[in-house]
C-alpha positions as CSV (number, residue, x, y, z in Angstrom):
1,M,-1.9,18.4,2.0
2,H,0.7,17.5,4.6
3,F,3.4,15.1,3.5
4,T,5.4,13.1,6.1
5,A,8.3,10.8,5.0
6,T,8.1,7.3,6.4
7,P,11.0,5.2,7.6
8,I,10.9,3.5,4.1
9,A,12.8,5.5,1.5
10,G,10.5,7.2,-0.9
11,A,7.2,6.3,0.9
12,W,5.0,9.0,2.4
13,T,2.0,9.4,4.5
14,I,-0.2,12.3,3.3
15,E,-2.7,14.0,5.6
16,P,-5.4,16.1,3.9
17,A,-5.9,19.7,4.8
18,R,-9.6,19.6,5.6
19,Y,-11.9,22.6,5.2
20,T,-15.0,22.3,7.3
21,D,-18.2,24.2,7.3
22,A,-21.9,23.6,8.0
23,R,-22.1,21.2,5.0
24,G,-19.3,18.9,6.2
25,H,-15.7,18.9,5.0
26,F,-13.7,19.1,1.8
27,S,-10.1,18.0,1.2
28,R,-7.8,17.5,-1.8
29,A,-7.1,13.8,-2.5
30,W,-4.4,14.2,-5.1
31,C,-2.5,17.1,-6.6
32,A,0.3,16.7,-9.2
33,R,1.9,20.0,-8.2
34,E,2.1,19.1,-4.5
35,F,3.4,15.6,-5.2
36,A,6.1,17.1,-7.6
37,A,7.0,19.6,-4.9
38,H,7.9,16.7,-2.6
39,G,9.9,14.9,-5.3
40,I,7.2,12.3,-6.0
41,D,6.8,11.3,-9.6
42,F,3.3,9.9,-9.6
43,T,0.8,10.0,-12.4
44,P,-2.3,7.9,-11.8
45,V,-3.7,5.8,-14.7
46,Q,-6.1,3.5,-12.9
47,A,-8.3,3.7,-9.8
48,N,-9.4,0.7,-7.8
49,S,-11.6,0.0,-4.8
50,G,-12.1,-3.0,-2.6
51,V,-14.4,-3.9,0.3
52,S,-13.4,-6.4,3.0
53,L,-16.5,-7.8,4.7
54,R,-14.8,-9.0,7.9
55,A,-12.4,-7.3,10.3
56,G,-9.2,-9.1,10.3
57,T,-9.2,-9.7,6.5
58,I,-5.7,-9.4,4.9
59,R,-5.2,-8.5,1.3
60,G,-1.6,-8.6,0.0
61,M,1.3,-8.3,-0.1
62,H,1.3,-7.4,-3.9
63,Y,3.5,-5.6,-6.4
64,Q,4.2,-5.5,-10.1
65,V,7.6,-6.0,-11.8
66,A,9.1,-4.2,-14.9
67,P,8.0,-3.2,-17.4
68,H,4.8,-2.6,-15.3
69,L,6.2,-1.1,-12.1
70,E,3.4,0.3,-10.1
71,A,3.2,3.0,-7.4
72,K,0.0,3.3,-5.4
73,L,-1.8,6.1,-3.5
74,M,-3.9,4.3,-0.9
75,R,-6.9,5.6,1.2
76,C,-9.7,4.1,3.2
77,T,-13.1,5.6,2.4
78,I,-15.3,3.5,4.8
79,G,-14.2,2.1,8.1
80,R,-10.5,1.5,9.0
81,V,-7.5,-0.5,7.7
82,F,-3.9,-1.1,8.7
83,D,-2.0,-0.4,5.5
84,V,1.5,-1.9,5.1
85,L,4.3,-1.7,2.6
86,V,7.6,-3.7,2.4
87,D,10.6,-2.4,0.6
88,L,11.7,-4.9,-2.1
89,R,14.0,-2.6,-4.0
90,P,17.4,-4.4,-4.0
91,A,19.5,-1.2,-4.0
92,S,17.4,0.6,-1.3
93,P,18.9,1.3,2.1
94,T,15.6,0.1,3.6
95,F,15.3,-3.2,1.7
96,G,13.3,-5.8,3.6
97,R,11.9,-3.3,6.1
98,W,8.2,-2.7,6.6
99,F,6.0,0.3,7.6
100,G,2.4,0.3,8.5
101,T,-0.2,3.0,9.4
102,E,-3.9,3.2,10.0
103,L,-6.0,4.7,7.2
104,S,-9.6,5.5,8.0
105,A,-12.5,7.4,6.6
106,E,-12.2,9.6,9.7
107,N,-8.5,10.5,9.5
108,G,-8.4,10.8,5.7
109,R,-4.8,9.8,5.7
110,M,-3.2,8.3,2.6
111,L,-0.1,6.2,2.0
112,Y,2.1,6.6,-1.1
113,V,3.6,3.2,-1.9
114,P,6.7,3.5,-4.3
115,P,7.2,1.0,-7.1
116,L,8.8,-2.4,-6.0
117,C,7.3,-2.1,-2.6
118,A,5.0,-5.0,-1.7
119,H,1.7,-3.6,-0.4
120,G,-1.2,-5.0,1.6
121,Y,-3.7,-4.1,4.3
122,Q,-5.8,-5.6,7.0
123,S,-9.3,-4.5,7.6
124,L,-9.8,-3.3,11.2
125,T,-13.6,-2.9,10.8
126,D,-16.3,-5.0,9.1
127,G,-17.1,-3.5,5.6
128,A,-13.8,-1.5,5.3
129,E,-13.5,0.0,1.9
130,T,-10.3,1.1,0.2
131,Y,-9.9,3.4,-2.8
132,Y,-6.6,3.8,-4.5
133,L,-4.8,5.2,-7.5
134,T,-2.1,3.3,-9.4
135,S,0.7,4.6,-11.8
136,A,0.5,1.5,-14.0
137,Y,-2.3,-0.6,-15.4
138,Y,-2.9,-4.0,-13.9
139,A,-0.8,-6.6,-15.7
140,A,-1.4,-10.1,-14.6
141,E,1.9,-11.4,-16.0
142,A,3.8,-8.8,-13.9
143,V,2.0,-9.4,-10.5
144,R,4.2,-10.8,-7.8
145,G,3.6,-11.1,-4.0
146,L,5.2,-11.7,-0.7
147,R,3.7,-13.7,2.1
148,F,1.8,-11.6,4.6
149,D,3.2,-13.7,7.4
150,D,6.8,-13.9,6.3
151,P,8.9,-14.5,9.5
152,T,11.9,-12.6,8.0
153,I,9.8,-9.4,7.6
154,N,7.7,-10.0,10.8
155,I,4.8,-7.6,10.1
156,R,2.9,-7.0,13.3
157,W,-0.7,-7.1,12.1
158,P,-3.1,-5.6,14.7
159,L,-5.7,-8.5,14.5
160,P,-5.5,-12.2,13.9
161,A,-5.8,-13.0,10.2
162,V,-9.3,-14.3,9.8
163,V,-9.6,-14.2,6.0
164,V,-6.7,-14.5,3.5
165,S,-7.1,-15.5,-0.1
166,E,-5.4,-18.8,-1.2
167,Q,-3.2,-16.8,-3.6
168,D,-2.0,-14.6,-0.8
169,R,-1.2,-17.6,1.4
170,R,0.9,-19.1,-1.4
171,W,3.2,-16.1,-2.2
172,P,6.9,-17.0,-1.5
173,L,8.9,-15.8,1.4
174,L,11.4,-13.1,0.9
175,D,14.4,-15.4,1.3
176,A,13.0,-17.6,-1.5
177,Q,12.6,-14.6,-3.8
178,R,16.1,-13.5,-3.2
179,T,17.5,-16.9,-4.3
180,S,15.1,-17.2,-7.3
181,G,17.1,-14.6,-9.3
182,P,16.8,-10.9,-10.1
183,R,13.8,-11.2,-12.4
184,T,11.4,-11.5,-9.4
185,L,12.4,-8.2,-7.9
186,Q,12.9,-6.0,-11.0
């Protein structure tokens, strides 16, 4: 596996080392030893998958607060997605900044999303499927979100947003979260 630090502190893209022969290819999707060697403390406890039927669908921007802080290891298993994270850690030097990268079945790239980074993605193809590992169990009471179209963050989505859930449209803007008190971003 090849780890590359992103411009967001503690977030990484991970490229698989593919071994190819007449049968196809094989690559490692997660390895505790390699993550630890890069200073990443990540132990998966849950795996999730999602399919977006239409290109342009946006899911996110989600995160969980304490005591259910959640890191994610994202990958796309069918089609392509533009995967995004926004740093919401108040003490981080990259607070409020975003990073995005294309994940696809073809490139096999993964994105490690640290705790307290809002995460979302846009499908770039019809029927795009994501599969991801999380370091915490889903806890509805701890789920928070950030609007996908927050003008302060200004994420440059590759396609127009054609499908966005009502919940994702109603998440607060970053400025509203800053003034609502520290509980939101803990």
